[in-house]
N, C-alpha and C positions, 0 to 999 in steps of 0.2 A: 588238470583241465586247462586248456589254453584260454586266453582272454577272448578270442573269437568265439569259441564254443559257449563261454559264459554269456557273451553278448547275444548270441543267437538264441540261446535258451531263454534269456530274459525277454527278448523280443517276442518269442513264441508265446510265452506266458502272458504278456501284455495283450497280444492279439486274441488269445483265448478268453481272457478276462473281458475285453471289449465285446466280443461276440456274445458271451453269456449275459452281460449287462444289456446289450441291445435286444436279445431275445426276451429277457425278462421284461423290458420296457414294452416290447411289442405285445406280449401276452397281457400286460396290464392295460394296454390300449385296446385289447379285444381280439387280437389274432388268436385263432384256435390252432394249436400245434399238437398233433398226435404223438403217441409214444414211438420211440425209435427213430425219430427224424434226425438227420445229420445235415449240418450247415457248414460248408467250406468257407463261407463268408456271409456277412449279414446282408440279406436282401433289402431292397428298398420296398417297404410295405405301403407307401403312398399316404395320402392324407386321410383316408378312411380305413385304417387297418382292421377295424371291427367287421369289415365285409369280407375278410380273407380267412379261409380255413384250409389246413393241411391235414391229411389223414395220417395213418400210421406208416412208418418206414419210408418217408419221403426224403430224398436227398436233393439239396439245393446247392448248386455250384456258385462261385463268386460272381458278383455283378448282375444278379437277377433283379429285375424291376417288375413290380406288380402295381398296376394302375387301376384304381377302382372308380374313376370318374373321367368324364370327357371335358378337359379344360378348354377345348376349342369353342365351347358354348359361349364363352365371353365375347367372342366376335359376333355371334348371332344376336346376343343381347343388344349390341349397338346398332344393328341393322334396323330394327323396328322394336324399340323397347316396350311399346304397348302390347304388341302381339307376341314377341319372343322373350320378354323380360322374366317370365316365370319358368322358362324351359331349363331343366336340369337333367343330366344323364349320369346315373350311377349304376354300377353293376357289381355283383358278388364275384369272387374268385374262389373256386372250390377245386382243390387239388386232392384227388382221392388217394387211397392206400397204394403203396409200393410204386411210386413214380420217381423219376429223376428229371430235374430241371437243369439243363446245361448252362454253362458259363455265358453270361450276357443275354440270356433270354429275356424277352419282354412279354408280359402277360397282360392283356387288355381287359376292360370291364366285361362282366357277364359271361365269363369262361368257366367251363368245367373240364378238368383233365382227368382221364383215367377211369378206373384204376389200372395199374400195370402198364404205364406209359413211359416213354422216354421222349423228352423234348430236347432236340439237338441244340448245341451251342449257337448263340446268335439268332435263334428263331424269334419271330414275332407272332404270338398266338392271339389271333383276332376272333377265332370261333372255337367252340368246344371241340375237344379231341376225344374220339371214342375210345373205349377200353382196349388195352392190349396192342397199341401201335407205337411205332417210332414216328414222330412228326418233325419236320424240318422245313426251314425256309421262311420267306417273308412274302405273303402270310404263310404261317405254318400249315402244312398239309400232311396227312398220313403218307409215309414213304414205303413202309413195310410193317409187317406184324412184329411184335416183340420176339416171337418164336423164330421168324426169319432172321431178325437181327442177332439172336443168340447163335444160330447156325453160322451166319456170316462171320461173327466175331470168333467163333471156335475155329473156323477155317483159316482165319488170319492170325491166330495165336501161334507164336514161335514155340519150339520146344525149349523149355527153360529148365536148367539144372537148379532145382530149388535150393540145395545146400550151398552151391556157389553164389547164387543170387542173394541169399541171406547174409553171407559173409561180407559182401561189398556190392550192394545193389547198383550204385552208380557205375563202378568199373565194369560190372557184368553187362549192364544195358548199353554202355558206350561201345562195347565190342560185339554186341549181338545184332545180327541183321533183323531189323524190325520192318513192319509193313511199310512199303513205299520208300525205303531207304537202304543204304548200305552202311556198314560200320564206319565210323569216322576214322580215316587214316590220314596221316600226314606224310606226303611224299614230296620230294623235290621234283620239279618238272625239268626234263632235259630240253634242249633247244627245239626239238620237233614237237613238243607239246604233250608227249606221252610220259606217264609217270615211270620212275625208276625204282 
């Protein structure tokens, strides 16, 4: 085994250990995590993690942030301390069964998602998302049903030679036309700008 492979494997083990430790701490702090959940990275559970619950079979991509309180209240407290000094805004976050939360999504207080929802990468979820939809944007809004998303994904799926893919996934994907792209090819350009 090469030194690079040993280094990569050690780094992956360290990342996995940090993730498990972070999830253990989150559970001790009160986050409810259902069976079969998968985390590609440790989400930010905020300052009140005990207000967050995830159902069964939820997938959470890297960089997800869950916010359970409105920190902007600090500004209101200074406007009129006598009137607004006791104002606080907290909210639970409830992610129901079989949901996917995309990379970099931000979920704000008082939100319920799903079940059976997909939250697109980079979305800001400011309001509850009904069951069975793909939601995207800032603020996140339902874009299509999960069934429509499944059909759209199926139509965009290239024919893959499973045996060849298993042998060398990187090489196979680099030469396969994928949605919205052409296989990477390295050509020298002639003087007219066309490839040879």
